MDTraj code that builds the backbone (N, CA, C; nanometers):
import mdtraj as md
import numpy as np

residues = "UNK UNK UNK UNK UNK UNK UNK UNK UNK UNK UNK UNK UNK UNK UNK UNK UNK UNK UNK UNK UNK UNK UNK UNK UNK UNK UNK UNK UNK UNK UNK UNK UNK UNK UNK UNK UNK UNK UNK UNK UNK UNK UNK UNK UNK UNK UNK UNK UNK UNK UNK UNK UNK UNK UNK UNK UNK UNK UNK UNK UNK UNK UNK UNK UNK UNK UNK UNK UNK UNK UNK UNK UNK UNK UNK UNK UNK UNK UNK UNK UNK UNK UNK UNK UNK UNK UNK".split()
xyz = np.array([
    [-1.5695, -4.4789, 4.3469],
    [-1.5681, -4.4417, 4.2066],
    [-1.4565, -4.5141, 4.1317],
    [-1.3502, -4.5519, 4.2026],
    [-1.2392, -4.6202, 4.1367],
    [-1.2856, -4.7480, 4.0707],
    [-1.3575, -4.8307, 4.1424],
    [-1.4024, -4.9564, 4.0838],
    [-1.5126, -4.9335, 3.9810],
    [-1.5916, -4.8278, 3.9969],
    [-1.6993, -4.7996, 3.9027],
    [-1.6439, -4.7650, 3.7654],
    [-1.5395, -4.6827, 3.7579],
    [-1.4856, -4.6455, 3.6274],
    [-1.4213, -4.7638, 3.5574],
    [-1.3729, -4.8612, 3.6319],
    [-1.3160, -4.9805, 3.5689],
    [-1.4252, -5.0732, 3.5186],
    [-1.5457, -5.0616, 3.5724],
    [-1.6560, -5.1411, 3.5213],
    [-1.7198, -5.0741, 3.4003],
    [-1.7040, -4.9442, 3.3842],
    [-1.7630, -4.8724, 3.2708],
    [-1.6763, -4.8913, 3.1467],
    [-1.5469, -4.8641, 3.1559],
    [-1.4557, -4.8796, 3.0426],
    [-1.4010, -5.0216, 3.0476],
    [-1.4385, -5.1026, 2.9496],
    [-1.3931, -5.2412, 2.9487],
    [-1.2543, -5.2544, 2.8860],
    [-1.2344, -5.1987, 2.7657],
    [-1.1034, -5.1984, 2.7015],
    [-1.1064, -5.1074, 2.5796],
    [-0.9872, -5.0780, 2.5277],
    [-0.9763, -4.9952, 2.4078],
    [-1.0207, -5.0768, 2.2867],
    [-1.0821, -5.0100, 2.1904],
    [-1.1289, -5.0737, 2.0671],
    [-1.0366, -5.0279, 1.9554],
    [-0.9595, -5.1217, 1.8995],
    [-0.8563, -5.0857, 1.8034],
    [-0.8871, -5.1474, 1.6676],
    [-0.9055, -5.0617, 1.5678],
    [-0.9210, -5.1017, 1.4282],
    [-0.8388, -5.0041, 1.3444],
    [-0.8311, -5.0303, 1.2154],
    [-0.7601, -4.9360, 1.1288],
    [-0.8278, -4.7997, 1.1301],
    [-0.9600, -4.8008, 1.1287],
    [-1.0341, -4.6750, 1.1300],
    [-1.0111, -4.5990, 1.2609],
    [-1.0116, -4.6701, 1.3734],
    [-0.9911, -4.6016, 1.5019],
    [-0.8491, -4.5462, 1.5126],
    [-0.7513, -4.6165, 1.4542],
    [-0.6142, -4.5647, 1.4560],
    [-0.6033, -4.4385, 1.3697],
    [-0.6733, -4.4362, 1.2564],
    [-0.6736, -4.3185, 1.1699],
    [-0.7406, -4.2008, 1.2413],
    [-0.8517, -4.2269, 1.3095],
    [-0.9200, -4.1202, 1.3841],
    [-0.8330, -4.0682, 1.4978],
    [-0.7551, -4.1570, 1.5588],
    [-0.6677, -4.1146, 1.6677],
    [-0.5640, -4.0148, 1.6156],
    [-0.5073, -4.0424, 1.5001],
    [-0.4036, -3.9550, 1.4447],
    [-0.4604, -3.8251, 1.3879],
    [-0.5716, -3.8339, 1.3160],
    [-0.6218, -3.7173, 1.2428],
    [-0.7232, -3.6332, 1.3192],
    [-0.8082, -3.6967, 1.4021],
    [-0.9188, -3.6242, 1.4655],
    [-0.9125, -3.6221, 1.6177],
    [-0.8044, -3.6740, 1.6756],
    [-0.7860, -3.6721, 1.8211],
    [-0.8976, -3.7490, 1.8926],
    [-0.9309, -3.8691, 1.8400],
    [-1.0377, -3.9513, 1.8974],
    [-0.9840, -4.0860, 1.9412],
    [-1.0471, -4.1415, 2.0442],
    [-1.0198, -4.2769, 2.0913],
    [-1.1506, -4.3534, 2.0973],
    [-1.1437, -4.4850, 2.0829],
    [-1.2640, -4.5674, 2.0936],
    [-1.2447, -4.6694, 2.2044],
    [-1.3504, -4.6877, 2.2831],
    [-1.3501, -4.7828, 2.3935],
    [-1.4747, -4.8693, 2.3872],
    [-1.4594, -4.9958, 2.4242],
    [-1.5754, -5.0809, 2.4473],
    [-1.6174, -5.0531, 2.5909],
    [-1.7441, -5.0173, 2.6085],
    [-1.7929, -4.9795, 2.7412],
    [-1.9095, -5.0693, 2.7819],
    [-1.9437, -5.0634, 2.9084],
    [-2.0579, -5.1384, 2.9600],
    [-2.1840, -5.0939, 2.8880],
    [-2.2666, -5.1880, 2.8531],
    [-2.3873, -5.1602, 2.7750],
    [-2.4838, -5.0669, 2.8493],
    [-2.4796, -5.0645, 2.9821],
    [-2.5708, -4.9800, 3.0606],
    [-2.5158, -4.8396, 3.0855],
    [-2.3901, -4.8147, 3.0491],
    [-2.3267, -4.6846, 3.0759],
    [-2.3841, -4.5763, 2.9848],
    [-2.4005, -4.4574, 3.0416],
    [-2.4486, -4.3423, 2.9653],
    [-2.3348, -4.2435, 2.9437],
    [-2.3594, -4.1465, 2.8577],
    [-2.2539, -4.0513, 2.8201],
    [-2.1870, -3.9826, 2.9404],
    [-2.2630, -3.9266, 3.0354],
    [-2.1953, -3.8587, 3.1477],
    [-2.1076, -3.9534, 3.2299],
    [-2.1509, -4.0782, 3.2443],
    [-2.0713, -4.1756, 3.3196],
    [-1.9438, -4.2118, 3.2435],
    [-1.9549, -4.2283, 3.1119],
    [-1.8381, -4.2602, 3.0299],
    [-1.7397, -4.1435, 3.0325],
    [-1.7916, -4.0214, 3.0205],
    [-1.7065, -3.9029, 3.0222],
    [-1.6302, -3.8934, 3.1544],
    [-1.6991, -3.9115, 3.2648],
    [-1.6341, -3.9051, 3.3961],
    [-1.5293, -4.0148, 3.4113],
    [-1.5596, -4.1345, 3.3648],
    [-1.4656, -4.2459, 3.3772],
    [-1.3395, -4.2211, 3.2947],
    [-1.3547, -4.1718, 3.1718],
    [-1.2380, -4.1447, 3.0869],
    [-1.1551, -4.0313, 3.1464],
    [-1.2203, -3.9246, 3.1898],
    [-1.1463, -3.8109, 3.2457],
    [-1.0710, -3.8496, 3.3721],
    [-1.1309, -3.9309, 3.4576],
    [-1.0633, -3.9698, 3.5818],
    [-0.9539, -4.0726, 3.5578],
    [-0.9774, -4.1657, 3.4673],
    [-0.8791, -4.2708, 3.4431],
    [-0.7552, -4.2173, 3.3731],
    [-0.7722, -4.1315, 3.2731],
    [-0.6600, -4.0862, 3.1907],
    [-0.6212, -3.9407, 3.2134],
    [-0.6782, -3.8717, 3.3128],
    [-0.6468, -3.7334, 3.3469],
    [-0.6460, -3.6447, 3.2226],
    [-0.7594, -3.6387, 3.1544],
    [-0.7739, -3.5572, 3.0344],
    [-0.9123, -3.4932, 3.0355],
    [-0.9386, -3.4094, 2.9367],
    [-1.0696, -3.3472, 2.9198],
    [-1.1330, -3.4023, 2.7924],
    [-1.2608, -3.4368, 2.8021],
    [-1.3354, -3.4914, 2.6893],
    [-1.4213, -3.3816, 2.6291],
    [-1.4128, -3.3649, 2.4973],
    [-1.4931, -3.2637, 2.4286],
    [-1.6288, -3.3195, 2.3878],
    [-1.6315, -3.4439, 2.3371],
    [-1.7557, -3.4998, 2.2862],
    [-1.7490, -3.6527, 2.2892],
    [-1.8646, -3.7144, 2.3097],
    [-1.8741, -3.8602, 2.3069],
    [-1.9873, -3.9004, 2.2140],
    [-1.9576, -3.9945, 2.1254],
    [-2.0617, -4.0553, 2.0431],
    [-2.0646, -4.2044, 2.0743],
    [-2.1829, -4.2618, 2.0632],
    [-2.2036, -4.4015, 2.1021],
    [-2.2502, -4.4820, 1.9812],
    [-2.1944, -4.6010, 1.9659],
    [-2.2420, -4.6970, 1.8671],
    [-2.2803, -4.8243, 1.9425],
    [-2.3976, -4.8761, 1.9142],
    [-2.4375, -5.0032, 1.9726],
    [-2.4272, -5.1083, 1.8629],
    [-2.3429, -5.2067, 1.8863],
    [-2.3211, -5.3145, 1.7912],
    [-2.3622, -5.4466, 1.8568],
    [-2.3609, -5.5515, 1.7790],
    [-2.4062, -5.6805, 1.8293],
    [-2.3255, -5.7269, 1.9511],
    [-2.1980, -5.6963, 1.9527],
    [-2.1116, -5.7426, 2.0609],
    [-2.1103, -5.6505, 2.1825],
    [-2.1714, -5.5333, 2.1756],
    [-2.1734, -5.4430, 2.2897],
    [-2.1891, -5.2977, 2.2494],
    [-2.1313, -5.2106, 2.3294],
    [-2.1430, -5.0666, 2.3084],
    [-2.0036, -5.0082, 2.2917],
    [-1.9863, -4.9256, 2.1878],
    [-1.8569, -4.8643, 2.1599],
    [-1.8714, -4.7130, 2.1721],
    [-1.7875, -4.6535, 2.2553],
    [-1.7893, -4.5090, 2.2747],
    [-1.6700, -4.4481, 2.2017],
    [-1.6977, -4.3505, 2.1155],
    [-1.5931, -4.2746, 2.0483],
    [-1.5776, -4.1434, 2.1243],
    [-1.4592, -4.1215, 2.1757],
    [-1.4321, -4.0077, 2.2643],
    [-1.3414, -3.9095, 2.1923],
    [-1.3905, -3.7872, 2.1703],
    [-1.3063, -3.6806, 2.1139],
    [-1.2482, -3.6028, 2.2307],
    [-1.1176, -3.5900, 2.2314],
    [-1.0503, -3.5194, 2.3394],
    [-1.0462, -3.3698, 2.3124],
    [-1.0431, -3.2929, 2.4188],
    [-1.0364, -3.1476, 2.4084],
    [-0.8993, -3.1064, 2.3538],
    [-0.8928, -2.9893, 2.2907],
    [-0.7622, -2.9400, 2.2430],
    [-0.6642, -2.9303, 2.3595],
    [-0.5417, -2.9657, 2.3329],
    [-0.4402, -2.9639, 2.4376],
    [-0.4108, -3.1023, 2.4920],
    [-0.4917, -3.2017, 2.4565],
    [-0.4699, -3.3389, 2.4994],
    [-0.4497, -3.4250, 2.3754],
    [-0.3514, -3.5116, 2.3786],
    [-0.3167, -3.5930, 2.2630],
    [-0.3768, -3.7330, 2.2762],
    [-0.4524, -3.7742, 2.1759],
    [-0.5109, -3.9082, 2.1759],
    [-0.4020, -4.0143, 2.1654],
    [-0.2925, -3.9830, 2.0979],
    [-0.1832, -4.0799, 2.0854],
    [-0.1168, -4.1057, 2.2203],
    [-0.0970, -4.0017, 2.3013],
    [-0.0384, -4.0203, 2.4343],
    [-0.1310, -4.1024, 2.5236],
    [-0.2586, -4.0686, 2.5223],
    [-0.3543, -4.1397, 2.6062],
    [-0.3766, -4.2810, 2.5538],
    [-0.3727, -4.2972, 2.4216],
    [-0.3828, -4.4305, 2.3639],
    [-0.2682, -4.5198, 2.4079],
    [-0.1522, -4.4642, 2.4227],
    [-0.0371, -4.5401, 2.4734],
    [-0.0608, -4.5881, 2.6158],
    [-0.1204, -4.5035, 2.6968],
    [-0.1528, -4.5421, 2.8348],
    [-0.2669, -4.6419, 2.8407],
    [-0.3579, -4.6353, 2.7402],
    [-0.4748, -4.7237, 2.7390],
    [-0.4411, -4.8613, 2.6832],
    [-0.3210, -4.8782, 2.6295],
    [-0.2822, -5.0073, 2.5763],
    [-0.3137, -5.0273, 2.4302],
    [-0.3301, -4.9183, 2.3555],
    [-0.3589, -4.9287, 2.2134],
    [-0.2367, -4.9732, 2.1363],
    [-0.1195, -4.9266, 2.1763],
    [0.0042, -4.9604, 2.1040],
    [0.0689, -5.0821, 2.1646],
])
top = md.Topology()
chain = top.add_chain()
for i, resn in enumerate(residues, 1):
    res = top.add_residue(resn, chain, resSeq=i)
    for name in ("N", "CA", "C"):
        top.add_atom(name, md.element.get_by_symbol(name[0]), res)
traj = md.Trajectory(xyz[None], top)
């Protein structure tokens, strides 16, 4: 599973909008493998960053698939974003 979660989450997706969502709505955005589904993305994020995921929404864009992950209360998106390399 270790190598599988690294193939699902490719990297953090950082824009002005994603930074605003991180501060105000406790959300992070990741570019994920195009074949990954919500349960796989949720498991990969929870195992990689030791947090709980409340909800995942998916956007498919020309360059790939972007997963917006809302964290459960009690977990800070800013702390996890620091570990994910957003800052």
